[in-house]
Steps between C-alpha positions, in 0.01 A plus 500: 500500500779741593688431177184568299458831680863593424442435130173696503661808660806479272293463184274790602802721569669412170176559307481838672857578391423405141156659461525792749133510608381851591828621342681438827878466454647153458687536830173535694385157387834325555558655842135455597521131415826466694353680804192276488724191493672617819179615673328167428798303629567348159862611520680607816627857545854361526465308172350806331782720626758246382335486157509879469864510610595250229417764242747763623725472196199513266366817666837674471536394138149619413563832673816559301350405165183705560710806586707461182189446288326804646811711447527383138138591439505830684813630327385392153759227440247248369308767308829584332564133412149463357553819300827365365313194377241719326770707331698195388192325359509699177121515509462119485260349750665158464848644564364691799367172643852353491659811651252523788546127560876560535439787743273270700773236518750752638259642759386156616848353525655789693205666681273194551174404336290721727682808365409395146135468599469814711743751347571395143133439415386863540817620323424277201136606497590871500766458230273300268214742545729790411590308183126457430524123512264234635647416839371160614735289288798679656356496850468122482879491462536646848284224651659206322867600507468580871464127564685355200828677587463474877747219558794637301655621827411433865402870530253487210206376708434510876349153458852369442589594857172353623563162337866465596514703820846500656617224266478710183791402273782749434498673164735262319301191594175684427608595149626150424156369591259766377666708227415265212142435619458877542615567145256237374219645714562854372533392135194275494289755687604763246406286203170378641391842627594674178295247305207542741489880449611501135183679383575788737848547352398583146558851372711781632521745788633849543862468606577870491631641821617175653665540838609825649814527705529415865561797725780498755284338768382233258856422401602466865206264554594292194863465602396422857271223379781358286736510799237328716470226241877449508491477881221241494667291231825508699316399819333214314832389351651488849206304636380772739132535593351769275275689740751724675699587181177583313368723775835670564573563131153642445527728802837636382362551148196690626711718729754573225233574239301730724817657643355452849205732433238400755200580284629295206583204727150511649344507152694190397402324824133596459495351150605154619223241547593418860191283540687229306709429812211412735340313209803273475526468878134394518559243227791355698263442795227351280749260344633402843145410605447303178826315555387402849171383348685262269554705183876459506463125546270478199735704282796295627329179389426652159858619452635164615286333235636743240857431610441126454394548138738524202673839517312681223160365598556572868625854436205578271251355748648707784514823299150472353360387834636800689401724207141379529505559876645849447224597260237383748644657816774742375868417479609658828309258727561210260869589490512509879331159522726349236809660653417354841458155347820523296694611808356227720579234237842646426398443141765544233518452126270601215175458692605765754606740226186430296293602803657846490434535126138397561463758777653780289379425146183301569296806614499630141183298452257722694459852639507364856814286459759740641513816705666674204206420270247616759691827538513531119124459483451771762723739301297430184175579679642832618581583138151403386618190313293184539591137431273219611619196695382271219683702232820488703455128565474425127821691430665353810428142396655568161807673645573329832453136403776469236730734694480290818524172309811601305668684790476191722612277213804726452572475872494120499689455172773742605543334841522160333774622264722648772 
């Protein structure tokens, strides 16, 4: 009976996060569900506190990346990049698609997928509207590349830290495992998405004007973001946890860009979506309660069955299984559940790595699959752009399925050849 109640509260909280009834923020539903778990005795205060504390590195990492993303948006860095793409397109909608896709790769890899969803999306929308183009085909790039390129580096997706926790591989090992599957994921997603929106890419746009020039503050912000990326890559290469370096580098970049002007610092801080932090903390508690109710045991059995299969079949089963779970309940809680199971099993090999690809790339199926896609959808609504869940699902099935299949196949084939 108690386990059934745990599942009921967790499902209700996750549905609240995904659907936002009454337009209440996602954090209200996650934290409310976590508080109800504790109040009802479904998880002890000590266990809840321990679960929240486990996410310390994730909170610091998110804080740093959100500060950098807000700074990039506020100082026009991403508007400038989108404008460069418009100017370089030569008036070709098809060429512009490729250029914006490349910008999306860079932003996702070095600023995380949430930055692509929250900051690049409005920049692309504004740039395309100035060029008098139809925007949706280009906006879809921001949603799909945010997940497709999110396992190039450990810093490309907060879910990477969630799945691996303190055991996240150093950069060299990470690249040996995920670089080829990432290239496949990015390439296949590009081809499938471009085919899906091919009718929207016919004709020309106005490329006159292109990008302006960054002012002195914008240039400081751009160089600070580049320097922060170098710091994070170095930290990853040395095997350090990424939270403290991300937060410290972002803080230094903000202070240097604003030249310690209090008003400018406050404006950057006010622009950050701080509610993401309690949202993630609440999810940690919900997942702890689900684990105590047997969720981790069930996932452990499923992963053990995958590990007992031939390598390719087992890796595909694990990746598509966790992808399906992510699209039902969002990839943050599914990543936490899978990460707990992987850690408890001390799982190694292609099945473990396929789980991460499923958590990162699998959410490209639906609008509720990842936090980045939900944030993207919110940005679109603010701009007055509408895309239905069914329309996205049809495109997602066409784009995600071959990308996940071939990325996992590349993972297994490469591991077998080395």
